[in-house]
Backbone as a chain_set.jsonl record, in Angstrom:
{"seq": "MKTNFLLLLAFVLMSSTSVIKAQKCSYTHEKVDEFSGEVERRILKQHNFYFKFAFYRLGDDFRLESYVNIPGDQAFLIPEGSKLNLKLEDKSVMELTSIKNATPQSFVSGNQIYSGFALTYPITKEQLKQIEEVGIKFIRTYLKDESYYDMDLKKKKIEKTKDYARCILID", "coords": {"N": [[-108.544, -121.118, 97.377], [-105.915, -119.239, 97.73], [-105.447, -120.664, 100.724], [-105.502, -123.338, 99.319], [-102.929, -122.751, 98.415], [-101.217, -122.419, 100.34], [-101.096, -124.773, 101.761], [-100.25, -126.499, 99.702], [-97.993, -125.748, 99.63], [-96.929, -125.781, 102.629], [-96.907, -128.372, 102.484], [-94.641, -129.389, 100.711], [-92.645, -127.947, 101.5], [-91.945, -129.092, 104.088], [-91.993, -132.11, 103.619], [-89.63, -131.829, 101.678], [-87.408, -131.115, 103.791], [-87.23, -133.275, 105.313], [-86.327, -135.106, 103.305], [-83.996, -133.836, 103.142], [-83.119, -133.93, 105.524], [-82.454, -136.943, 105.404], [-80.599, -137.301, 103.363], [-78.53, -136.053, 104.852], [-77.077, -138.617, 105.721], [-74.188, -140.232, 106.257], [-72.131, -142.78, 106.216], [-69.551, -144.662, 106.808], [-69.239, -147.274, 106.537], [-71.354, -149.356, 104.481], [-73.686, -152.056, 103.56], [-75.268, -154.556, 102.055], [-76.024, -157.894, 103.074], [-75.752, -160.487, 100.862], [-77.141, -163.192, 101.327], [-78.693, -163.015, 103.494], [-80.357, -160.471, 103.292], [-79.645, -158.677, 105.398], [-79.232, -155.523, 106.373], [-75.952, -153.699, 106.724], [-74.433, -151.408, 108.656], [-72.079, -148.414, 109.759], [-71.051, -145.914, 111.663], [-68.46, -144.124, 111.398], [-66.189, -142.463, 113.558], [-63.765, -139.77, 114.423], [-62.273, -138.902, 117.45], [-60.291, -138.074, 118.634], [-56.498, -138.525, 118.204], [-56.575, -140.422, 119.719], [-58.476, -141.711, 120.809], [-61.743, -142.988, 119.192], [-65.134, -143.438, 118.223], [-67.835, -145.434, 117.546], [-71.114, -146.183, 115.522], [-72.969, -148.656, 114.973], [-74.471, -151.432, 112.913], [-76.462, -154.435, 111.976], [-78.745, -155.201, 110.582], [-80.991, -156.267, 113.309], [-79.123, -155.598, 115.305], [-77.726, -153.606, 117.296], [-74.712, -151.451, 118.078], [-72.574, -149.689, 119.959], [-68.755, -148.777, 119.197], [-65.897, -148.55, 120.86], [-62.42, -147.011, 120.453], [-59.717, -146.926, 121.412], [-56.785, -145.752, 122.169], [-53.108, -146.291, 123.333], [-50.71, -145.36, 125.146], [-47.686, -146.794, 124.484], [-46.485, -149.915, 124.424], [-48.386, -152.203, 125.18], [-49.424, -154.992, 127.331], [-52.004, -156.24, 128.368], [-55.186, -157.096, 128.497], [-58.635, -155.916, 127.752], [-61.132, -157.089, 129.71], [-64.107, -158.655, 128.567], [-67.286, -158.373, 129.807], [-66.274, -155.274, 130.061], [-66.888, -151.337, 131.043], [-68.58, -149.363, 129.49], [-69.574, -146.067, 129.948], [-72.2, -143.746, 129.416], [-73.066, -140.264, 129.125], [-75.78, -138.589, 128.29], [-76.819, -135.584, 127.102], [-79.005, -134.756, 128.657], [-78.603, -135.198, 131.112], [-78.746, -137.704, 131.938], [-77.772, -141.126, 132.431], [-75.82, -143.968, 130.656], [-75.146, -146.938, 130.922], [-73.379, -149.301, 129.407], [-72.663, -152.696, 128.512], [-69.898, -154.252, 127.703], [-69.222, -156.939, 125.013], [-66.961, -158.959, 124.525], [-63.587, -159.739, 124.738], [-60.908, -157.683, 124.203], [-58.029, -157.228, 122.681], [-54.851, -155.872, 122.622], [-53.557, -154.017, 119.905], [-50.931, -153.268, 118.593], [-48.723, -150.492, 117.134], [-46.929, -148.242, 115.19], [-46.523, -144.917, 115.559], [-45.425, -142.252, 114.153], [-42.952, -141.627, 116.304], [-43.533, -143.194, 118.254], [-44.83, -145.934, 119.734], [-48.042, -147.461, 120.063], [-50.46, -148.677, 121.646], [-53.73, -150.373, 120.515], [-56.975, -150.969, 120.924], [-59.979, -152.088, 120.538], [-63.282, -152.225, 121.51], [-66.405, -153.31, 121.633], [-70.044, -152.819, 122.41], [-73.214, -153.807, 123.015], [-76.26, -152.265, 122.151], [-79.787, -150.795, 122.738], [-82.496, -150.136, 120.685], [-84.129, -148.203, 121.747], [-82.646, -147.206, 123.563], [-81.062, -145.928, 121.817], [-82.84, -144.084, 120.506], [-83.574, -142.276, 122.561], [-80.593, -141.161, 122.445], [-81.022, -140.274, 120.417], [-82.824, -138.084, 120.699], [-81.971, -136.475, 122.129], [-78.994, -136.276, 122.659], [-75.193, -137.125, 123.124], [-73.11, -136.183, 125.618], [-71.127, -136.827, 127.533], [-68.107, -139.534, 127.415], [-67.211, -142.349, 128.716], [-64.919, -144.603, 128.801], [-64.132, -147.471, 130.422], [-61.192, -149.286, 131.014], [-59.119, -151.183, 132.394], [-58.901, -152.297, 135.484], [-59.433, -150.251, 137.509], [-58.865, -147.46, 135.72], [-59.539, -145.606, 133.213], [-60.584, -143.961, 130.231], [-61.497, -140.806, 129.318], [-63.783, -139.062, 127.317], [-64.667, -135.457, 126.753], [-68.114, -134.282, 124.884], [-68.268, -131.531, 122.943], [-70.455, -129.031, 122.081], [-71.208, -128.826, 119.427], [-70.45, -131.663, 118.635], [-72.148, -132.841, 120.463], [-74.597, -132.5, 118.926], [-73.666, -133.8, 116.419], [-73.891, -136.589, 117.44], [-76.593, -137.345, 117.7], [-77.529, -136.867, 115.184], [-76.148, -139.189, 114.397], [-77.124, -141.168, 115.514], [-79.926, -141.72, 114.843], [-79.331, -141.875, 112.158], [-78.672, -144.959, 112.108], [-80.369, -145.765, 113.246], [-82.468, -145.633, 111.018], [-84.47, -147.458, 108.767]], "CA": [[-107.725, -120.919, 96.148], [-104.667, -118.894, 98.498], [-105.511, -122.008, 101.802], [-104.87, -124.473, 98.82], [-101.542, -122.874, 98.069], [-100.377, -122.122, 101.578], [-100.702, -126.12, 102.316], [-99.398, -127.036, 99.314], [-96.353, -124.95, 99.894], [-96.386, -125.929, 103.337], [-96.435, -129.611, 102.375], [-93.574, -129.144, 99.982], [-91.561, -127.103, 102.469], [-92.174, -130.521, 105.112], [-91.541, -133.131, 102.412], [-88.093, -131.319, 101.303], [-86.804, -131.075, 105.014], [-87.246, -134.501, 105.517], [-85.196, -135.557, 102.391], [-82.722, -133.156, 103.164], [-82.188, -135.163, 106.471], [-82.108, -138.055, 105.228], [-79.274, -137.224, 102.965], [-77.819, -136.057, 105.647], [-76.447, -139.253, 106.658], [-73.201, -140.681, 105.557], [-71.689, -144.19, 107.029], [-68.196, -145.228, 106.801], [-69.5, -148.444, 106.003], [-72.835, -149.406, 104.475], [-73.875, -152.904, 102.72], [-76.354, -155.683, 102.124], [-75.779, -159.321, 102.961], [-76.232, -161.023, 99.897], [-77.523, -164.59, 101.537], [-79.885, -162.931, 104.376], [-80.74, -159.438, 102.884], [-79.748, -157.908, 106.39], [-77.944, -154.22, 106.412], [-74.753, -153.547, 107.8], [-73.987, -149.876, 108.585], [-71.019, -148.339, 110.489], [-70.406, -144.423, 111.151], [-66.732, -144.239, 112.615], [-65.986, -140.806, 114.24], [-62.669, -139.934, 115.328], [-62.879, -137.638, 118.399], [-59.114, -137.158, 118.477], [-55.37, -139.779, 117.952], [-56.269, -141.781, 120.837], [-60.092, -141.954, 120.608], [-62.569, -143.007, 118.196], [-66.509, -144.407, 118.57], [-68.384, -145.565, 115.857], [-72.478, -146.657, 115.593], [-72.784, -149.916, 114.007], [-76.115, -151.942, 112.796], [-76.746, -155.325, 111.234], [-80.0, -156.165, 110.752], [-81.285, -155.762, 114.168], [-78.429, -155.866, 116.187], [-77.117, -152.377, 117.478], [-74.17, -151.959, 118.826], [-71.298, -148.993, 120.073], [-67.857, -149.239, 119.26], [-65.176, -147.413, 121.141], [-61.77, -147.492, 119.562], [-58.9, -146.259, 122.47], [-55.088, -145.565, 121.67], [-52.634, -145.828, 124.717], [-49.019, -144.994, 124.306], [-46.371, -147.714, 124.791], [-46.512, -151.476, 123.895], [-49.354, -152.92, 126.453], [-49.751, -156.626, 127.536], [-52.872, -156.41, 129.183], [-56.526, -157.461, 127.833], [-59.623, -155.019, 128.404], [-62.405, -158.006, 129.49], [-65.357, -159.083, 128.237], [-68.079, -157.282, 130.891], [-66.275, -153.844, 130.889], [-67.742, -150.853, 130.896], [-68.947, -147.593, 128.64], [-70.826, -144.951, 130.586], [-72.432, -142.468, 128.309], [-73.752, -138.817, 130.077], [-76.465, -137.63, 128.164], [-76.991, -134.057, 127.231], [-80.552, -134.199, 129.395], [-77.715, -135.793, 132.334], [-78.8, -139.087, 132.236], [-76.662, -141.699, 132.438], [-76.268, -145.194, 130.092], [-73.887, -147.827, 131.07], [-73.017, -150.15, 128.338], [-71.293, -153.288, 128.823], [-68.776, -155.02, 126.123], [-69.17, -158.546, 124.924], [-65.897, -159.8, 123.979], [-62.15, -159.201, 125.343], [-60.29, -156.696, 123.383], [-56.351, -156.946, 122.872], [-53.953, -154.902, 121.866], [-52.878, -154.335, 118.532], [-50.217, -152.637, 118.791], [-48.389, -149.968, 115.802], [-46.169, -147.24, 115.101], [-46.959, -143.54, 114.891], [-44.175, -141.442, 114.502], [-41.292, -142.572, 117.002], [-43.521, -143.97, 119.295], [-45.245, -147.291, 119.89], [-49.328, -147.68, 121.111], [-51.672, -150.143, 121.865], [-55.251, -150.188, 120.195], [-57.893, -151.522, 121.889], [-61.377, -152.223, 119.965], [-64.414, -152.375, 122.49], [-67.797, -153.756, 121.664], [-70.776, -152.461, 123.608], [-74.531, -153.781, 122.519], [-77.127, -151.023, 122.853], [-81.199, -151.289, 122.378], [-83.051, -149.625, 119.583], [-84.806, -147.576, 122.397], [-80.923, -146.433, 123.942], [-80.638, -145.046, 120.579], [-83.679, -143.337, 120.208], [-82.824, -141.992, 123.307], [-79.685, -140.566, 122.224], [-81.075, -139.09, 118.725], [-83.364, -136.915, 121.126], [-80.46, -135.651, 123.338], [-77.432, -136.423, 122.716], [-74.149, -137.85, 123.851], [-72.683, -135.038, 126.268], [-69.82, -137.278, 127.494], [-68.279, -140.951, 127.143], [-66.264, -142.706, 129.654], [-65.214, -146.121, 128.363], [-63.024, -148.047, 131.265], [-59.857, -150.273, 130.451], [-58.431, -152.152, 133.293], [-58.763, -151.993, 137.017], [-60.03, -148.335, 137.586], [-58.349, -146.729, 134.547], [-60.751, -145.247, 132.12], [-60.442, -143.1, 129.18], [-62.694, -140.08, 128.993], [-64.518, -137.757, 126.174], [-65.715, -134.574, 126.756], [-68.162, -133.588, 123.658], [-68.808, -130.168, 122.545], [-72.257, -129.205, 121.401], [-71.469, -129.014, 117.711], [-70.024, -132.847, 118.041], [-73.388, -133.766, 121.001], [-75.881, -132.499, 117.933], [-73.622, -134.754, 115.568], [-74.393, -137.916, 118.527], [-78.258, -137.356, 117.774], [-78.116, -137.494, 114.037], [-75.422, -140.354, 114.152], [-77.895, -142.181, 116.217], [-80.708, -141.194, 113.847], [-78.936, -142.577, 110.643], [-78.008, -145.99, 112.432], [-81.705, -146.654, 112.764], [-83.015, -145.385, 109.521], [-84.596, -148.927, 108.296]], "C": [[-106.104, -120.333, 97.407], [-104.598, -120.08, 100.072], [-104.96, -122.431, 100.703], [-103.496, -124.279, 98.573], [-101.118, -122.896, 99.272], [-100.123, -123.802, 101.861], [-100.523, -126.92, 101.433], [-98.253, -126.808, 99.264], [-95.692, -125.505, 101.444], [-95.745, -127.608, 103.342], [-95.005, -130.087, 101.549], [-92.474, -129.043, 101.141], [-90.921, -128.651, 103.639], [-91.693, -131.681, 104.762], [-90.043, -132.705, 102.535], [-87.127, -131.384, 102.536], [-86.247, -132.519, 105.394], [-85.801, -135.418, 104.431], [-84.127, -134.949, 102.573], [-82.337, -133.826, 104.485], [-81.679, -136.117, 106.343], [-80.797, -138.517, 104.601], [-78.508, -136.73, 103.603], [-76.319, -137.434, 106.331], [-75.451, -139.906, 106.103], [-72.289, -141.756, 106.532], [-70.353, -144.022, 106.076], [-68.545, -145.982, 106.204], [-71.124, -149.27, 105.394], [-72.683, -150.772, 103.312], [-74.9, -153.627, 102.998], [-76.01, -157.164, 102.035], [-76.422, -160.294, 101.935], [-77.216, -162.71, 100.193], [-78.795, -163.575, 102.566], [-80.693, -161.389, 104.568], [-80.282, -158.435, 104.108], [-78.774, -156.297, 105.855], [-77.157, -153.844, 107.314], [-74.343, -152.284, 107.654], [-72.901, -149.993, 109.565], [-70.967, -146.593, 110.092], [-69.598, -144.308, 112.771], [-66.683, -143.056, 112.561], [-64.688, -140.524, 115.21], [-62.815, -138.533, 116.202], [-61.049, -136.768, 118.224], [-57.889, -138.727, 118.297], [-56.117, -140.657, 118.666], [-57.877, -142.071, 121.35], [-60.997, -141.88, 119.775], [-63.869, -143.821, 118.766], [-67.283, -144.607, 117.319], [-70.124, -146.484, 116.14], [-72.358, -147.777, 114.81], [-74.665, -150.921, 114.422], [-75.655, -153.15, 111.92], [-77.988, -156.029, 111.575], [-80.825, -155.148, 112.227], [-80.658, -155.576, 115.126], [-77.813, -154.488, 116.378], [-76.021, -152.814, 118.569], [-73.295, -150.565, 119.016], [-70.349, -149.667, 120.15], [-67.193, -148.272, 119.83], [-63.624, -147.959, 120.638], [-60.611, -146.339, 120.831], [-57.272, -146.752, 121.975], [-54.338, -145.451, 122.8], [-51.357, -145.629, 124.518], [-48.67, -146.44, 125.244], [-47.072, -149.421, 124.815], [-46.892, -152.246, 125.068], [-49.514, -154.472, 126.27], [-51.009, -157.02, 128.35], [-54.28, -156.544, 127.983], [-57.59, -156.36, 128.663], [-60.714, -156.509, 128.267], [-63.607, -157.693, 129.274], [-66.383, -158.534, 129.658], [-67.821, -155.998, 131.292], [-66.813, -153.044, 130.219], [-67.909, -149.317, 129.939], [-69.739, -146.933, 129.268], [-71.099, -143.816, 129.591], [-73.269, -141.318, 129.376], [-74.63, -138.444, 128.575], [-76.781, -136.512, 128.105], [-78.122, -133.815, 128.174], [-80.036, -134.497, 131.247], [-77.929, -137.086, 132.689], [-77.815, -139.775, 132.006], [-77.043, -143.541, 131.309], [-75.143, -146.046, 130.645], [-74.268, -149.276, 130.233], [-72.236, -151.67, 129.039], [-70.848, -154.389, 127.705], [-69.058, -156.739, 126.513], [-68.246, -159.637, 124.6], [-64.802, -159.084, 124.795], [-61.872, -158.368, 124.043], [-59.115, -156.643, 123.808], [-55.502, -156.244, 121.971], [-53.516, -155.229, 120.726], [-51.734, -153.31, 118.321], [-49.181, -151.834, 117.768], [-47.494, -149.007, 116.308], [-46.575, -146.217, 114.953], [-45.949, -142.339, 115.134], [-42.6, -142.13, 114.907], [-42.05, -143.497, 117.842], [-44.677, -145.123, 119.098], [-46.721, -146.957, 120.617], [-49.945, -148.507, 120.411], [-52.788, -149.428, 121.464], [-55.636, -151.099, 120.721], [-59.324, -151.368, 121.094], [-62.539, -152.779, 121.003], [-65.895, -152.172, 121.788], [-68.768, -153.705, 122.14], [-72.634, -152.85, 122.753], [-75.408, -152.844, 123.296], [-78.31, -151.283, 122.126], [-81.296, -150.078, 121.358], [-83.629, -148.017, 120.672], [-83.645, -146.447, 122.979], [-81.046, -145.278, 122.847], [-81.223, -144.023, 120.301], [-83.536, -142.197, 121.361], [-81.726, -140.817, 123.345], [-79.719, -139.706, 120.975], [-81.768, -137.812, 119.679], [-82.46, -136.035, 121.797], [-79.276, -135.479, 123.135], [-76.421, -137.101, 123.703], [-73.054, -136.61, 124.292], [-70.866, -135.604, 126.495], [-69.421, -139.33, 127.549], [-66.876, -141.265, 128.358], [-65.841, -144.363, 129.299], [-63.904, -146.995, 129.178], [-62.158, -149.389, 130.104], [-59.969, -151.364, 131.392], [-58.799, -151.596, 134.326], [-59.757, -150.737, 136.86], [-59.564, -147.411, 136.65], [-59.264, -146.851, 133.643], [-59.984, -144.32, 131.157], [-61.788, -142.167, 128.93], [-62.394, -138.832, 127.925], [-65.348, -136.98, 126.333], [-66.316, -133.966, 125.204], [-68.75, -132.088, 123.542], [-70.121, -129.808, 122.164], [-72.612, -129.132, 120.408], [-71.12, -131.345, 117.858], [-71.465, -133.851, 119.154], [-74.699, -133.599, 119.97], [-75.29, -133.71, 116.529], [-73.974, -135.918, 116.217], [-75.651, -138.76, 117.874], [-78.082, -137.642, 116.13], [-77.496, -138.994, 113.546], [-76.96, -141.575, 114.687], [-79.349, -142.694, 115.432], [-80.732, -141.913, 112.547], [-78.932, -143.753, 110.881], [-79.46, -146.67, 112.649], [-82.7, -146.774, 111.766], [-83.006, -147.159, 109.08], [-84.279, -148.821, 106.433]], "O": [[-105.347, -121.223, 97.795], [-103.441, -120.25, 100.457], [-103.776, -122.098, 100.656], [-102.756, -125.258, 98.482], [-100.262, -123.78, 99.292], [-98.979, -124.134, 102.173], [-100.533, -128.106, 101.764], [-97.431, -127.631, 98.859], [-94.486, -125.669, 101.633], [-94.713, -128.04, 103.856], [-94.42, -131.125, 101.857], [-91.679, -129.899, 101.528], [-89.763, -129.023, 103.825], [-90.976, -132.312, 105.538], [-89.319, -133.189, 103.405], [-85.976, -131.729, 102.27], [-85.088, -132.8, 105.698], [-84.792, -136.043, 104.757], [-83.118, -135.511, 102.148], [-81.2, -134.294, 104.546], [-80.628, -136.43, 106.902], [-80.092, -139.482, 104.9], [-77.394, -136.801, 103.084], [-75.27, -137.303, 106.962], [-75.892, -140.374, 105.053], [-71.823, -141.339, 107.592], [-70.208, -143.45, 104.996], [-68.351, -145.768, 105.007], [-71.889, -149.701, 106.258], [-71.867, -150.726, 102.391], [-75.504, -153.477, 104.061], [-75.718, -157.633, 100.934], [-77.505, -160.832, 102.162], [-77.861, -163.231, 99.283], [-79.917, -163.576, 102.061], [-81.398, -161.082, 105.53], [-80.538, -157.256, 103.859], [-77.826, -156.239, 105.072], [-77.449, -153.653, 108.495], [-73.877, -151.948, 106.565], [-72.616, -151.035, 110.155], [-70.892, -146.054, 108.988], [-69.748, -144.338, 113.992], [-67.102, -142.459, 111.57], [-64.561, -140.898, 116.375], [-63.28, -137.454, 115.833], [-60.693, -135.633, 117.91], [-58.375, -139.857, 118.27], [-56.31, -141.761, 118.156], [-58.144, -142.712, 122.366], [-61.281, -140.738, 119.413], [-63.739, -144.706, 119.611], [-67.251, -143.936, 116.287], [-70.165, -147.385, 116.978], [-71.525, -147.757, 113.904], [-75.462, -151.031, 115.353], [-74.656, -153.038, 111.209], [-78.272, -156.932, 112.363], [-81.121, -153.954, 112.265], [-81.334, -155.329, 116.125], [-77.246, -154.153, 115.338], [-76.026, -153.708, 119.416], [-73.239, -150.08, 117.886], [-70.328, -150.755, 120.726], [-67.551, -147.12, 119.587], [-63.494, -149.164, 120.422], [-60.832, -145.137, 120.972], [-56.841, -147.828, 121.561], [-54.702, -144.518, 123.517], [-50.982, -145.824, 123.362], [-49.186, -146.92, 126.252], [-48.154, -149.758, 125.295], [-46.108, -152.822, 125.822], [-49.702, -155.033, 125.191], [-51.015, -158.086, 128.965], [-54.249, -156.114, 126.83], [-57.457, -156.024, 129.84], [-61.065, -156.983, 127.187], [-64.171, -156.672, 129.668], [-65.674, -158.338, 130.646], [-68.397, -155.401, 132.201], [-67.271, -153.309, 129.107], [-67.118, -148.375, 129.985], [-70.906, -147.296, 129.115], [-70.229, -143.111, 129.081], [-73.999, -141.687, 130.296], [-73.91, -137.957, 127.702], [-77.159, -136.098, 129.201], [-78.258, -132.648, 128.542], [-80.673, -134.208, 132.26], [-77.367, -137.594, 133.66], [-76.871, -139.268, 131.4], [-78.135, -144.107, 131.255], [-74.071, -145.447, 130.732], [-75.195, -150.06, 130.433], [-71.388, -151.634, 129.93], [-71.551, -155.166, 127.058], [-69.098, -157.427, 127.533], [-68.514, -160.827, 124.437], [-65.012, -158.045, 125.42], [-62.559, -158.429, 123.024], [-58.82, -156.209, 124.921], [-55.573, -156.142, 120.746], [-53.137, -156.352, 120.395], [-52.091, -152.373, 117.607], [-48.465, -152.734, 117.33], [-47.241, -148.852, 117.503], [-47.288, -146.23, 113.949], [-45.799, -141.679, 116.163], [-41.686, -142.72, 114.332], [-41.491, -144.526, 118.22], [-45.405, -144.996, 118.113], [-46.704, -146.274, 121.64], [-50.024, -148.92, 119.254], [-53.016, -148.262, 121.785], [-54.937, -152.056, 121.054], [-59.741, -150.211, 121.134], [-62.512, -153.995, 121.191], [-66.39, -151.088, 121.48], [-68.907, -154.8, 122.686], [-73.096, -152.029, 121.96], [-75.424, -152.618, 124.505], [-78.226, -151.87, 121.047], [-80.419, -149.228, 121.209], [-83.46, -146.886, 120.218], [-83.71, -145.221, 122.884], [-81.107, -144.061, 123.021], [-80.622, -143.027, 119.898], [-83.36, -141.07, 120.899], [-81.83, -139.796, 124.025], [-78.942, -138.843, 120.566], [-81.361, -136.666, 119.49], [-82.508, -134.805, 121.805], [-78.605, -134.502, 123.468], [-76.716, -137.533, 124.817], [-72.272, -136.139, 123.467], [-69.831, -135.162, 125.995], [-70.282, -140.199, 127.685], [-65.919, -140.555, 128.67], [-66.627, -145.249, 129.633], [-62.825, -147.15, 128.605], [-62.404, -150.002, 129.065], [-60.745, -152.311, 131.26], [-59.069, -150.396, 134.283], [-60.678, -150.544, 136.066], [-60.014, -146.29, 136.885], [-59.77, -147.909, 133.267], [-58.817, -143.996, 131.378], [-62.855, -142.59, 128.485], [-61.451, -138.066, 127.726], [-66.548, -137.226, 126.215], [-65.576, -133.381, 124.414], [-69.736, -131.724, 124.182], [-70.858, -130.766, 121.929], [-73.783, -129.243, 120.044], [-71.68, -132.122, 117.085], [-71.795, -135.013, 118.918], [-75.678, -134.337, 120.074], [-76.076, -134.33, 115.813], [-74.584, -136.599, 115.393], [-75.823, -139.952, 117.619], [-78.534, -138.727, 115.765], [-77.991, -139.754, 112.713], [-77.482, -142.525, 114.103], [-79.754, -143.856, 115.454], [-81.7, -142.407, 111.968], [-79.236, -144.298, 109.82], [-79.717, -147.83, 112.327], [-83.538, -147.664, 111.621], [-82.035, -147.915, 109.049], [-84.307, -149.839, 105.743]]}, "num_chains": 1, "name": "protein.A"}
């Protein structure tokens, strides 16, 4: 009798933690395409004024997106094929390649003009699973020539990248 109760209690506790974990997913955008039935999701997180990144999914198409704001009215584009390097918590490195040109979108904030760039990088399900396991520690977005923007993530944000990858993988 006592063993059955303990087994039941263990089952309830394990079930409730998976339900709690599933409820932690908060999407910036989530919808189902009316024609294809594919789910589109995005988790967009702002690191600071100069940098945001997103995990994106449409059906079985997974992407990482990088949004960079640069001071000034910039007149260059970041070409298709530019790189995004991810250093994971286990010290491994992932290199992703953008799939389209990123043109500047100028805007004013306060009394300063900025140029915003949106970059898109395909990522595999396996790479997302690796991020889910260990998290992202450091992100380097290559802009033009040899210039880049770095983002160093602290422990709490590293843990959040694991959650974002897990949430974007949920079917």
